[in-house]
GUFIMAR-119305 format. One record per residue (C-alpha): residue number from 1; z, x, y. Coordinates in steps of 0.5 Angstrom, whole numbers, plus 500, padded with zeros to 3 digits. Example, Ala and Ser with C-alpha at 12.3 -4.5 7.8 and 13.67 -1.06 7.14 Angstrom:
REM residues 2
(1,(516,525,491))
(2,(514,527,498))
END
This chain:
REM residues 589
(1,(483,451,521))
(2,(487,448,516))
(3,(484,443,510))
(4,(490,440,508))
(5,(491,440,500))
(6,(496,439,495))
(7,(499,446,493))
(8,(503,447,487))
(9,(511,447,487))
(10,(515,452,484))
(11,(515,451,477))
(12,(522,451,474))
(13,(520,453,467))
(14,(516,459,470))
(15,(523,460,474))
(16,(527,460,467))
(17,(522,464,464))
(18,(523,470,469))
(19,(530,469,469))
(20,(531,469,461))
(21,(527,476,462))
(22,(532,479,467))
(23,(537,478,461))
(24,(533,479,455))
(25,(529,485,456))
(26,(535,490,458))
(27,(538,488,451))
(28,(531,492,448))
(29,(530,496,454))
(30,(528,503,454))
(31,(529,508,460))
(32,(528,505,466))
(33,(525,507,473))
(34,(526,506,481))
(35,(520,507,486))
(36,(518,512,491))
(37,(518,507,497))
(38,(511,506,500))
(39,(510,510,507))
(40,(514,515,504))
(41,(512,523,506))
(42,(512,524,498))
(43,(505,521,497))
(44,(502,526,501))
(45,(505,532,497))
(46,(503,527,491))
(47,(496,527,493))
(48,(496,534,493))
(49,(499,536,487))
(50,(494,532,484))
(51,(488,534,487))
(52,(490,542,486))
(53,(492,541,479))
(54,(486,537,478))
(55,(488,534,471))
(56,(495,532,470))
(57,(497,526,465))
(58,(503,524,470))
(59,(499,525,477))
(60,(492,523,475))
(61,(494,516,474))
(62,(495,515,482))
(63,(491,508,483))
(64,(497,503,483))
(65,(502,504,488))
(66,(508,505,488))
(67,(510,511,484))
(68,(514,511,479))
(69,(520,516,480))
(70,(521,517,472))
(71,(513,519,472))
(72,(513,524,478))
(73,(520,527,479))
(74,(520,531,473))
(75,(513,533,474))
(76,(514,535,481))
(77,(521,539,478))
(78,(516,543,473))
(79,(511,545,478))
(80,(517,547,483))
(81,(521,551,478))
(82,(514,555,476))
(83,(511,555,483))
(84,(518,558,486))
(85,(518,564,481))
(86,(511,566,482))
(87,(512,566,489))
(88,(518,570,488))
(89,(515,575,483))
(90,(508,575,486))
(91,(505,574,479))
(92,(504,569,473))
(93,(511,573,470))
(94,(509,570,463))
(95,(504,572,457))
(96,(505,567,453))
(97,(499,562,453))
(98,(502,556,453))
(99,(506,557,459))
(100,(500,560,462))
(101,(496,554,465))
(102,(502,551,468))
(103,(504,558,472))
(104,(497,558,474))
(105,(497,551,477))
(106,(503,553,480))
(107,(500,559,483))
(108,(496,555,487))
(109,(501,552,491))
(110,(503,554,498))
(111,(510,555,501))
(112,(510,549,505))
(113,(508,545,498))
(114,(514,548,495))
(115,(519,546,501))
(116,(516,539,500))
(117,(517,539,493))
(118,(524,541,494))
(119,(525,535,499))
(120,(522,530,494))
(121,(527,531,489))
(122,(533,531,494))
(123,(531,524,495))
(124,(531,523,487))
(125,(537,527,484))
(126,(538,522,480))
(127,(532,525,476))
(128,(533,532,476))
(129,(535,535,470))
(130,(540,539,474))
(131,(542,538,481))
(132,(548,542,482))
(133,(544,547,487))
(134,(542,541,491))
(135,(549,541,494))
(136,(549,540,502))
(137,(551,546,506))
(138,(555,542,511))
(139,(558,536,508))
(140,(561,530,511))
(141,(568,531,508))
(142,(569,530,501))
(143,(565,523,501))
(144,(559,523,505))
(145,(553,527,505))
(146,(555,531,499))
(147,(547,532,498))
(148,(542,533,504))
(149,(538,526,503))
(150,(544,521,501))
(151,(549,519,506))
(152,(552,517,500))
(153,(551,518,492))
(154,(554,518,485))
(155,(552,520,479))
(156,(556,519,473))
(157,(556,516,466))
(158,(552,510,465))
(159,(551,510,473))
(160,(547,512,478))
(161,(549,510,486))
(162,(545,512,492))
(163,(546,508,500))
(164,(543,511,505))
(165,(542,508,512))
(166,(536,506,516))
(167,(534,508,523))
(168,(528,507,527))
(169,(528,507,535))
(170,(521,508,538))
(171,(520,507,546))
(172,(513,507,548))
(173,(509,506,555))
(174,(502,502,555))
(175,(497,503,560))
(176,(496,497,565))
(177,(502,493,562))
(178,(508,493,566))
(179,(513,492,560))
(180,(516,497,556))
(181,(514,497,549))
(182,(519,499,544))
(183,(522,498,536))
(184,(529,498,534))
(185,(530,498,527))
(186,(538,498,523))
(187,(539,498,516))
(188,(541,500,509))
(189,(537,502,503))
(190,(541,502,496))
(191,(538,504,490))
(192,(541,506,482))
(193,(541,505,475))
(194,(545,502,470))
(195,(546,505,463))
(196,(539,508,463))
(197,(537,501,462))
(198,(537,498,469))
(199,(534,500,475))
(200,(535,497,482))
(201,(533,498,489))
(202,(535,494,495))
(203,(532,495,503))
(204,(534,490,509))
(205,(533,492,516))
(206,(534,488,523))
(207,(528,489,527))
(208,(526,487,534))
(209,(520,490,538))
(210,(515,489,543))
(211,(508,491,541))
(212,(502,493,545))
(213,(497,488,547))
(214,(492,487,542))
(215,(498,486,538))
(216,(501,480,541))
(217,(494,477,542))
(218,(493,478,534))
(219,(500,475,533))
(220,(498,469,537))
(221,(491,468,534))
(222,(494,468,527))
(223,(502,466,528))
(224,(504,472,524))
(225,(507,479,525))
(226,(503,484,522))
(227,(506,486,515))
(228,(512,481,516))
(229,(514,474,515))
(230,(519,470,518))
(231,(520,472,526))
(232,(523,469,532))
(233,(521,471,540))
(234,(525,476,543))
(235,(525,477,550))
(236,(519,473,552))
(237,(514,478,549))
(238,(517,481,543))
(239,(519,479,536))
(240,(526,479,532))
(241,(525,479,524))
(242,(529,481,518))
(243,(525,485,513))
(244,(528,485,506))
(245,(526,487,500))
(246,(529,488,493))
(247,(527,489,485))
(248,(530,490,478))
(249,(526,494,473))
(250,(526,496,466))
(251,(523,499,460))
(252,(520,494,455))
(253,(518,500,450))
(254,(517,508,452))
(255,(510,506,454))
(256,(512,499,459))
(257,(516,498,464))
(258,(517,491,468))
(259,(519,490,475))
(260,(521,484,478))
(261,(523,483,485))
(262,(520,482,492))
(263,(516,488,496))
(264,(509,490,497))
(265,(504,494,492))
(266,(498,497,493))
(267,(491,499,489))
(268,(487,505,491))
(269,(486,512,492))
(270,(484,510,499))
(271,(487,510,506))
(272,(485,502,506))
(273,(484,498,499))
(274,(479,493,498))
(275,(483,490,492))
(276,(490,490,495))
(277,(494,493,500))
(278,(500,493,503))
(279,(498,490,510))
(280,(501,483,509))
(281,(508,481,508))
(282,(512,482,502))
(283,(511,478,496))
(284,(515,475,490))
(285,(512,479,484))
(286,(513,480,476))
(287,(509,487,474))
(288,(508,490,468))
(289,(506,497,467))
(290,(503,500,461))
(291,(502,507,461))
(292,(500,510,454))
(293,(495,516,452))
(294,(489,516,457))
(295,(490,509,460))
(296,(495,506,465))
(297,(494,498,465))
(298,(498,494,470))
(299,(499,486,470))
(300,(501,484,477))
(301,(503,476,478))
(302,(505,474,485))
(303,(508,468,489))
(304,(504,468,495))
(305,(505,463,502))
(306,(499,459,504))
(307,(495,459,511))
(308,(500,455,515))
(309,(500,453,523))
(310,(508,456,526))
(311,(512,451,527))
(312,(520,449,526))
(313,(524,451,520))
(314,(521,448,513))
(315,(519,449,506))
(316,(513,453,506))
(317,(507,451,501))
(318,(506,456,496))
(319,(500,459,492))
(320,(499,464,487))
(321,(495,471,484))
(322,(494,474,478))
(323,(492,481,478))
(324,(489,486,472))
(325,(488,494,474))
(326,(486,498,468))
(327,(485,506,469))
(328,(483,510,464))
(329,(482,518,464))
(330,(475,521,463))
(331,(474,529,461))
(332,(478,533,465))
(333,(477,531,473))
(334,(474,523,472))
(335,(478,517,472))
(336,(475,510,472))
(337,(479,503,473))
(338,(477,496,473))
(339,(480,490,477))
(340,(480,483,477))
(341,(485,478,481))
(342,(485,470,482))
(343,(488,467,487))
(344,(490,459,486))
(345,(494,453,488))
(346,(496,447,484))
(347,(499,440,486))
(348,(503,439,480))
(349,(503,446,475))
(350,(502,453,474))
(351,(496,455,471))
(352,(499,459,465))
(353,(492,461,462))
(354,(493,466,467))
(355,(499,469,464))
(356,(495,472,459))
(357,(495,479,460))
(358,(488,482,458))
(359,(483,476,458))
(360,(478,476,463))
(361,(480,471,469))
(362,(473,469,470))
(363,(473,466,464))
(364,(479,462,465))
(365,(477,460,472))
(366,(470,457,470))
(367,(474,453,464))
(368,(478,450,470))
(369,(472,448,473))
(370,(471,454,478))
(371,(476,452,482))
(372,(480,458,484))
(373,(478,464,487))
(374,(476,469,482))
(375,(475,477,484))
(376,(473,483,480))
(377,(472,490,482))
(378,(471,497,479))
(379,(474,504,482))
(380,(472,511,481))
(381,(476,518,482))
(382,(474,525,481))
(383,(478,531,483))
(384,(473,537,483))
(385,(474,544,484))
(386,(482,544,485))
(387,(480,542,492))
(388,(476,536,493))
(389,(477,529,491))
(390,(472,523,491))
(391,(474,516,490))
(392,(471,509,491))
(393,(471,502,490))
(394,(467,496,489))
(395,(469,489,490))
(396,(465,483,487))
(397,(467,476,490))
(398,(460,473,489))
(399,(454,476,487))
(400,(447,473,486))
(401,(442,478,484))
(402,(436,474,486))
(403,(439,473,493))
(404,(440,480,493))
(405,(432,482,492))
(406,(430,477,497))
(407,(434,481,502))
(408,(435,474,507))
(409,(443,475,508))
(410,(444,470,503))
(411,(452,467,505))
(412,(453,467,497))
(413,(453,475,496))
(414,(460,477,498))
(415,(462,484,496))
(416,(465,490,499))
(417,(464,497,498))
(418,(469,503,499))
(419,(467,511,499))
(420,(471,517,500))
(421,(473,524,500))
(422,(479,528,500))
(423,(479,536,502))
(424,(486,540,501))
(425,(487,547,504))
(426,(480,545,508))
(427,(476,552,509))
(428,(481,556,506))
(429,(487,554,512))
(430,(493,552,508))
(431,(496,545,509))
(432,(490,542,513))
(433,(488,537,509))
(434,(481,532,511))
(435,(480,525,509))
(436,(473,521,510))
(437,(472,514,509))
(438,(467,509,510))
(439,(469,501,508))
(440,(463,495,508))
(441,(465,488,507))
(442,(460,483,507))
(443,(461,476,511))
(444,(465,471,507))
(445,(468,476,503))
(446,(475,474,501))
(447,(474,467,504))
(448,(474,460,499))
(449,(472,453,500))
(450,(479,451,502))
(451,(484,454,506))
(452,(489,455,500))
(453,(485,460,495))
(454,(484,465,501))
(455,(485,472,499))
(456,(491,472,504))
(457,(499,471,504))
(458,(503,469,510))
(459,(497,468,515))
(460,(495,476,514))
(461,(490,479,509))
(462,(492,481,502))
(463,(487,487,503))
(464,(483,490,508))
(465,(487,488,515))
(466,(480,487,518))
(467,(478,481,514))
(468,(471,481,512))
(469,(464,482,515))
(470,(464,489,518))
(471,(463,497,517))
(472,(469,501,518))
(473,(469,510,518))
(474,(475,513,518))
(475,(477,520,519))
(476,(484,523,518))
(477,(486,531,519))
(478,(493,533,517))
(479,(496,539,518))
(480,(504,542,516))
(481,(503,549,519))
(482,(511,550,518))
(483,(516,546,513))
(484,(519,542,518))
(485,(512,541,523))
(486,(507,535,521))
(487,(501,534,525))
(488,(496,529,524))
(489,(490,526,528))
(490,(486,519,526))
(491,(479,516,528))
(492,(477,509,527))
(493,(471,506,528))
(494,(468,499,526))
(495,(463,494,528))
(496,(465,487,526))
(497,(462,480,527))
(498,(466,476,531))
(499,(468,468,529))
(500,(469,465,536))
(501,(471,459,534))
(502,(476,455,528))
(503,(470,450,527))
(504,(464,455,525))
(505,(464,461,521))
(506,(460,467,521))
(507,(463,470,515))
(508,(469,475,519))
(509,(475,471,519))
(510,(477,470,512))
(511,(482,464,514))
(512,(476,459,515))
(513,(473,456,508))
(514,(466,458,507))
(515,(464,451,508))
(516,(465,452,515))
(517,(458,456,516))
(518,(452,453,519))
(519,(447,456,515))
(520,(445,459,508))
(521,(442,466,510))
(522,(441,471,515))
(523,(449,473,514))
(524,(448,482,516))
(525,(455,486,515))
(526,(458,486,523))
(527,(452,483,525))
(528,(452,476,529))
(529,(452,474,536))
(530,(458,476,538))
(531,(459,482,534))
(532,(464,487,536))
(533,(465,495,536))
(534,(472,498,536))
(535,(474,506,537))
(536,(481,508,536))
(537,(484,514,536))
(538,(491,517,535))
(539,(495,523,535))
(540,(502,525,531))
(541,(507,531,533))
(542,(513,530,528))
(543,(519,535,526))
(544,(524,533,521))
(545,(530,535,524))
(546,(534,534,518))
(547,(533,531,511))
(548,(529,524,512))
(549,(530,525,519))
(550,(524,526,524))
(551,(523,526,531))
(552,(516,523,532))
(553,(511,524,539))
(554,(505,520,538))
(555,(499,518,542))
(556,(493,512,541))
(557,(487,510,545))
(558,(483,504,542))
(559,(477,501,546))
(560,(474,494,544))
(561,(467,492,546))
(562,(464,485,545))
(563,(457,486,549))
(564,(454,479,549))
(565,(461,476,552))
(566,(462,483,557))
(567,(468,483,553))
(568,(472,490,554))
(569,(479,492,553))
(570,(482,499,553))
(571,(489,500,550))
(572,(493,507,551))
(573,(500,508,549))
(574,(504,514,548))
(575,(511,514,544))
(576,(517,518,543))
(577,(521,515,537))
(578,(527,518,532))
(579,(527,515,525))
(580,(532,516,519))
(581,(530,514,512))
(582,(524,510,515))
(583,(517,510,515))
(584,(512,510,521))
(585,(509,503,524))
(586,(503,503,526))
(587,(498,498,528))
(588,(491,501,525))
(589,(486,494,526))
END
């Protein structure tokens, strides 16, 4: 159900400001960077490195993703050199106290970790101090694959360039489905930097896919393909779409990076995020990231697409988001973050007060008449004993203490909480990593009084893919027994309230305005007349045939049960795929 309301038109003044910044900032810019794409295998390595070293200024600011190559690749190189030397010598090879701490940390890494560090550097050679030792043993002539990770690359004075094909072919069989499931992706990624002042990255793929039946039902309900934007039907039950991203980066000072482009962002240390996830479609955004001393401060401004019914080609209505996230390192292992975000639309102008990079958004929102959707949050992370990480998020949409004390399930108490833990080299088994996570989201969280300012983009949630009114538990086990082999198992269980119509909201469908509720009290998380339970289990066996070329064998099982309506659906899918410079496509909802 959509409420008709005027939404903002693209503002010429704002666009001129953004375009002007692309020309003026590089004139003042310092060393720039590009970012490691979300979904890359490097994120598993960086997780392990942060926990293992416990305190590292380059690794501890890990809540805002994607990660800057400039920040993490030199750090990986330092630990790689030290770990390789310790591994060869068999002991810490220095007595100099200044260097001994580095070697002590490096000595904790396994040979598989060392392999993963090397492959990470091969994928980012422009940030290596010396790349001569990374030449391919079997290059393609004198032009292609001169290094193992890149089809074509050039590193000359004032210019770096890397070009890679993107390929992903997967076939799947779903039980009780006569049609074959498939994924067919072809594309290219190009990245580089100019005069060490401007960085750029561009990615485009053409995709056709047929998804499991429960995903097809989700697409029919929300009129969107998960994680994607505009799409067309393909072979009746399949989808055809382009996926394109791109951005420019430059450094305003030594400590401030600016990124302007079209891509995804993620805030948090969990498998899910209650603040901002990469589940929805790409967004047009401007990001400023300031890293200095014990602080990391990110400003993110985004143009979003309002909730729209699917129809003929036309100009889609827009809305906007502004977000701040401040990270502070406290002591040797604790990191605390503060988050605020706001979703808004205007019929005739952009709300320029939200461009202020440091102000508390709620104060502006109140001055404007409390019309917009403002959220605040707190996150915490602690690395313990070089093996454990504890993390959590608390998000508050609306909160009335008196209603909490009444304990009557008031709709106005809209909040969410995440608690999680990671355990690396579990039980003394090298490269066996475990993760447990719980997510609890109250009814009506992320929703708003209209269909413009809800916490969504392109008919998809901006944060957790389930929306609201659920309690979720996740267990993940990852094991890399040898450098090229990777195993992963996941378990999901959640209980969620179910909105069964577009006229009455029980709080789970964040696209419905909260004014559609039929009462004010009695709303409990995951509880209503039609609450459903979902169990999902998945397994992956992956082998890296060559750098960035993977063969994947995977399977998953999903069971969905709504007792009140005797609804029971079971999904079993087995898949075999091959991917080159591509990241696994999954439907975990």
